[in-house]
C-alpha positions as CSV (number, residue, x, y, z in Angstrom):
1,M,-40.1,17.1,-21.8
2,R,-37.5,16.4,-19.1
3,F,-38.3,17.3,-15.5
4,A,-36.3,17.3,-12.4
5,H,-36.4,18.6,-8.8
6,V,-33.4,20.9,-7.9
7,V,-32.5,23.1,-5.1
8,L,-32.5,26.6,-6.5
9,P,-29.9,29.2,-5.6
10,G,-30.6,30.4,-2.0
11,G,-31.6,27.0,-0.8
12,G,-35.0,25.7,0.3
13,S,-37.0,22.7,-0.8
14,P,-36.4,21.1,-4.1
15,T,-38.3,22.9,-7.0
16,L,-39.6,21.4,-10.2
17,V,-37.6,22.4,-13.3
18,I,-37.7,21.7,-17.0
19,V,-34.3,20.6,-18.3
20,D,-33.3,21.5,-21.8
21,G,-30.1,22.0,-23.7
22,E,-29.6,25.5,-22.3
23,G,-30.1,24.7,-18.6
24,A,-33.1,24.3,-16.3
25,I,-36.3,26.5,-16.3
26,P,-38.0,26.8,-12.8
27,V,-41.5,25.7,-13.5
28,P,-43.1,28.0,-10.9
29,A,-41.8,31.0,-12.9
30,L,-43.8,30.0,-16.0
31,L,-47.3,30.5,-14.7
32,P,-49.0,32.3,-11.8
33,D,-49.0,29.8,-9.0
34,G,-47.2,27.3,-11.2
35,P,-46.6,23.8,-9.9
36,R,-43.5,23.5,-7.6
37,T,-43.4,19.7,-7.7
38,L,-43.9,16.9,-10.1
39,E,-46.8,15.7,-8.0
40,Q,-48.6,19.0,-8.4
41,L,-47.9,19.0,-12.2
42,I,-49.4,15.5,-12.5
43,A,-52.4,16.5,-10.4
44,G,-53.2,19.4,-12.8
45,G,-53.7,17.0,-15.7
46,D,-53.3,17.6,-19.4
47,A,-54.4,21.2,-19.3
48,L,-51.7,22.2,-16.8
49,R,-49.1,20.2,-18.6
50,A,-50.0,21.9,-21.9
51,A,-49.9,25.4,-20.3
52,V,-46.4,24.7,-18.8
53,S,-45.2,23.4,-22.2
54,E,-46.5,26.4,-24.0
55,A,-45.0,28.9,-21.5
56,A,-41.6,27.1,-21.6
57,A,-41.5,27.4,-25.4
58,T,-41.3,31.2,-25.1
59,Y,-39.5,31.5,-21.8
60,D,-36.6,34.0,-21.9
61,G,-35.8,34.4,-18.2
62,E,-33.0,33.2,-16.1
63,R,-32.0,29.5,-16.3
64,V,-30.4,27.3,-13.7
65,Q,-27.1,25.7,-14.7
66,I,-28.0,22.0,-14.3
67,A,-24.3,21.0,-14.0
68,E,-24.1,23.0,-10.8
69,A,-27.5,22.1,-9.4
70,A,-28.2,19.9,-6.3
71,F,-30.9,17.5,-7.2
72,G,-33.9,16.3,-5.2
73,P,-35.5,12.9,-5.8
74,A,-37.3,12.8,-9.1
75,V,-40.5,12.0,-7.1
76,L,-41.0,13.6,-3.7
77,T,-44.3,12.2,-2.3
78,P,-45.6,9.3,-4.5
79,P,-48.8,7.9,-3.1
80,T,-47.4,4.4,-3.5
81,I,-44.0,2.8,-4.6
82,M,-44.7,-0.5,-6.1
83,A,-41.7,-2.7,-7.0
84,I,-41.5,-5.9,-9.1
85,G,-39.0,-8.7,-8.4
86,L,-37.7,-11.3,-10.6
87,N,-38.8,-9.6,-13.8
88,Y,-35.6,-10.5,-15.8
89,A,-34.8,-14.2,-16.1
90,A,-31.1,-13.7,-15.8
91,H,-31.5,-11.9,-12.4
92,S,-33.9,-14.5,-10.9
93,G,-31.6,-17.3,-12.0
94,E,-28.4,-15.8,-10.5
95,L,-30.2,-15.3,-7.2
96,N,-31.6,-18.9,-7.3
97,L,-35.1,-17.5,-7.1
98,K,-38.1,-18.8,-9.2
99,T,-39.8,-16.5,-11.6
100,D,-43.5,-17.3,-11.0
101,D,-46.4,-17.2,-13.4
102,T,-47.5,-13.9,-11.8
103,P,-45.2,-10.9,-10.9
104,T,-43.5,-10.8,-7.5
105,V,-44.9,-7.5,-6.1
106,F,-43.7,-5.6,-3.0
107,T,-43.7,-2.1,-1.8
108,L,-40.9,0.4,-1.0
109,W,-41.3,2.8,1.9
110,P,-41.1,6.6,1.5
111,N,-38.1,7.0,3.9
112,S,-36.0,5.1,1.3
113,I,-36.4,7.7,-1.4
114,A,-33.1,9.5,-2.2
115,A,-31.7,11.9,-4.8
116,H,-29.1,11.7,-7.6
117,G,-25.6,12.6,-6.2
118,G,-26.6,11.9,-2.7
119,T,-24.9,9.7,-0.1
120,T,-26.6,6.6,1.2
121,T,-25.4,5.4,4.7
122,W,-25.9,2.1,6.4
123,S,-24.6,0.3,9.5
124,R,-22.0,-2.4,9.1
125,A,-23.7,-4.1,12.1
126,M,-27.0,-4.3,10.1
127,T,-25.6,-5.5,6.8
128,E,-22.4,-6.1,4.9
129,A,-24.2,-7.4,1.8
130,V,-25.5,-4.3,0.1
131,D,-26.3,-4.7,-3.6
132,Y,-27.3,-2.5,-6.5
133,E,-30.2,-3.0,-8.9
134,A,-30.7,-0.8,-11.9
135,E,-34.4,-0.5,-12.8
136,L,-36.7,1.4,-15.1
137,G,-39.1,3.5,-13.0
138,V,-42.6,4.2,-14.4
139,I,-44.7,7.1,-13.1
140,I,-48.5,6.9,-13.4
141,G,-50.1,10.0,-14.8
142,T,-53.8,9.3,-14.7
143,A,-55.7,6.9,-12.4
144,A,-55.6,3.3,-13.7
145,R,-58.0,0.6,-12.5
146,D,-58.7,-2.7,-14.4
147,V,-56.9,-1.4,-17.5
148,S,-56.1,-3.6,-20.5
149,E,-52.6,-4.2,-21.6
150,E,-53.4,-2.3,-24.8
151,D,-54.4,0.8,-22.9
152,A,-51.9,0.6,-20.1
153,L,-49.2,2.9,-21.5
154,S,-51.7,5.7,-22.0
155,H,-51.8,6.0,-18.2
156,V,-48.0,6.7,-18.0
157,F,-46.8,10.2,-17.3
158,G,-43.2,9.4,-17.7
159,Y,-40.1,7.3,-16.9
160,T,-37.2,7.7,-14.5
161,V,-34.2,5.7,-13.2
162,V,-34.3,3.7,-9.9
163,N,-31.5,2.0,-8.0
164,D,-33.3,-0.6,-5.9
165,I,-30.5,-1.0,-3.3
166,T,-30.9,-4.2,-1.3
167,A,-29.5,-5.6,1.9
168,R,-29.3,-9.2,0.7
169,N,-28.8,-10.7,4.1
170,I,-32.1,-9.2,5.3
171,Q,-33.8,-10.2,2.0
172,Y,-32.9,-13.8,2.4
173,S,-33.8,-13.9,6.1
174,E,-37.3,-12.6,5.8
175,A,-40.3,-13.7,3.8
176,Q,-41.1,-10.2,2.7
177,W,-38.6,-8.1,0.8
178,S,-39.8,-4.6,1.7
179,R,-37.6,-4.0,4.7
180,A,-34.5,-5.3,2.9
181,K,-35.0,-2.6,0.2
182,S,-36.4,0.2,2.3
183,L,-33.6,1.2,4.6
184,D,-33.0,5.0,4.7
185,G,-31.7,6.1,1.2
186,F,-32.0,2.7,-0.4
187,T,-34.3,4.0,-3.2
188,P,-32.4,6.6,-5.2
189,V,-34.7,8.0,-8.0
190,G,-33.8,10.3,-10.8
191,P,-32.3,12.6,-11.7
192,Y,-34.9,13.2,-14.5
193,V,-38.4,12.2,-15.3
194,V,-38.8,12.0,-19.1
195,T,-42.4,12.3,-20.3
196,A,-43.9,9.2,-22.0
197,D,-44.1,10.9,-25.5
198,E,-40.3,10.9,-25.6
199,I,-40.1,7.1,-24.9
200,P,-42.3,5.5,-27.5
201,D,-41.2,2.0,-26.6
202,P,-40.1,1.4,-23.0
203,Q,-39.0,-2.1,-24.0
204,S,-36.1,-0.9,-26.2
205,L,-33.9,0.8,-23.7
206,H,-30.3,0.0,-22.8
207,I,-30.0,-0.4,-19.0
208,W,-26.7,-0.6,-17.1
209,T,-24.7,-0.3,-13.8
210,V,-21.2,0.9,-13.1
211,L,-19.8,0.2,-9.6
212,D,-16.4,1.8,-8.7
213,G,-15.6,2.1,-12.4
214,Q,-16.5,-1.5,-13.3
215,T,-19.6,-2.3,-15.5
216,M,-21.7,-4.7,-13.5
217,Q,-25.0,-4.8,-15.4
218,D,-25.5,-4.3,-19.2
219,S,-28.8,-5.3,-20.6
220,T,-32.0,-4.0,-22.2
221,T,-35.5,-3.5,-21.0
222,G,-36.5,-5.8,-23.8
223,A,-35.3,-8.6,-21.6
224,M,-38.1,-8.1,-19.1
225,V,-40.2,-11.2,-18.4
226,R,-43.3,-8.9,-18.4
227,S,-43.4,-5.7,-20.2
228,V,-44.3,-2.3,-18.6
229,A,-47.8,-2.6,-20.2
230,K,-48.4,-6.1,-18.7
231,L,-47.2,-4.9,-15.3
232,I,-49.6,-1.9,-15.3
233,A,-52.5,-4.1,-16.4
234,H,-51.7,-6.7,-13.7
235,L,-51.2,-4.2,-10.9
236,S,-54.4,-2.3,-11.7
237,K,-56.7,-5.3,-11.3
238,G,-59.0,-4.2,-8.5
239,I,-56.5,-1.6,-7.4
240,T,-56.6,2.0,-8.5
241,L,-53.0,3.1,-9.5
242,L,-53.2,6.7,-8.3
243,P,-51.5,9.5,-10.3
244,G,-47.9,9.9,-9.1
245,T,-47.5,6.2,-8.3
246,L,-44.0,5.0,-8.9
247,I,-43.5,1.5,-10.3
248,S,-40.0,0.0,-10.2
249,T,-40.0,-2.7,-12.9
250,G,-37.3,-5.1,-11.9
251,S,-33.5,-5.5,-12.5
252,P,-31.5,-7.3,-15.1
253,G,-28.8,-9.8,-14.4
254,G,-25.4,-8.9,-13.1
255,S,-26.0,-8.4,-9.4
256,G,-22.8,-8.3,-7.2
257,Y,-24.2,-10.7,-4.6
258,S,-24.4,-13.6,-7.1
259,R,-20.8,-13.2,-8.3
260,T,-17.8,-15.3,-7.2
261,P,-16.2,-13.5,-5.5
262,Q,-19.0,-11.1,-4.6
263,V,-18.8,-7.5,-5.7
264,L,-20.8,-5.5,-3.2
265,M,-21.3,-1.8,-2.4
266,R,-18.9,-0.8,0.3
267,D,-17.7,2.2,2.2
268,R,-16.9,5.1,-0.2
269,S,-18.2,3.1,-3.2
270,T,-19.8,5.1,-6.0
271,V,-22.5,3.4,-8.1
272,T,-24.2,4.8,-11.2
273,V,-27.2,3.2,-12.8
274,G,-28.4,4.4,-16.1
275,I,-31.0,4.0,-18.8
276,D,-30.2,5.4,-22.3
277,G,-32.6,8.2,-23.1
278,V,-33.7,8.6,-19.5
279,G,-30.7,9.4,-17.4
280,E,-27.8,8.4,-15.1
281,L,-28.3,8.2,-11.4
282,T,-25.3,8.2,-9.1
283,T,-25.1,7.3,-5.4
284,H,-22.2,7.6,-3.0
285,C,-21.9,5.0,-0.2
286,R,-20.8,5.4,3.5
287,V,-20.7,2.6,6.0
288,T,-20.8,3.3,9.8
289,D,-19.7,0.9,12.6
């Protein structure tokens, strides 16, 4: 199944929908007290997901036209956002950073989460070196602690698209990367969450970025230094990955900062990052003085 959060006609908070070829089905309409968010759906476990799927199969009510919908972030309140740096050799090389024997792990802050089609704004006084990073997002479905690589993918609820927007001047001036990547709106996520059963191999997905009409990144998740399964197994050592946790798994080569001349996000830029089979995530940019 393919889920999203959209603002239904009449406004209000984003509501969970199932997206199919005919539009979008509001999930709360399927069941009494049906889940209104992805986080509530995940918390309900397999039984709730099965009930939602069964009800959706026979739904004959009103659908939302997804082309006209305003999206919310694919995840609204993840308990943690874990991000992986330097997980593609081409990207670490172009940034002149070393890929270590163990993953580079940092966190992203919740204020940074943004939606497909939204506008991310930053101050020119703070940074003029804002870069894109297309990444596969992994959403944990069941608690995972000390899991093996062989069992890791069984804990995945689904996959989404993340643009790990980065203020490179801040990244290179501080020992920790979290602040450089956690300015308001710097973590667009979505528009969809595709359940794990529809992505049998997360290491065989085309991943790409288009900035102002120019293709900047064009790779495959198969180029990851560490697979999704390896990352989950590593992150779960001694730490419980709670249901709803979002893991952003790193970006391939092609960053704008490393180019000569540099090609960075600027005022009124539009950037789309995409993963075949998962979705396309677009962000508009505005720069203030």
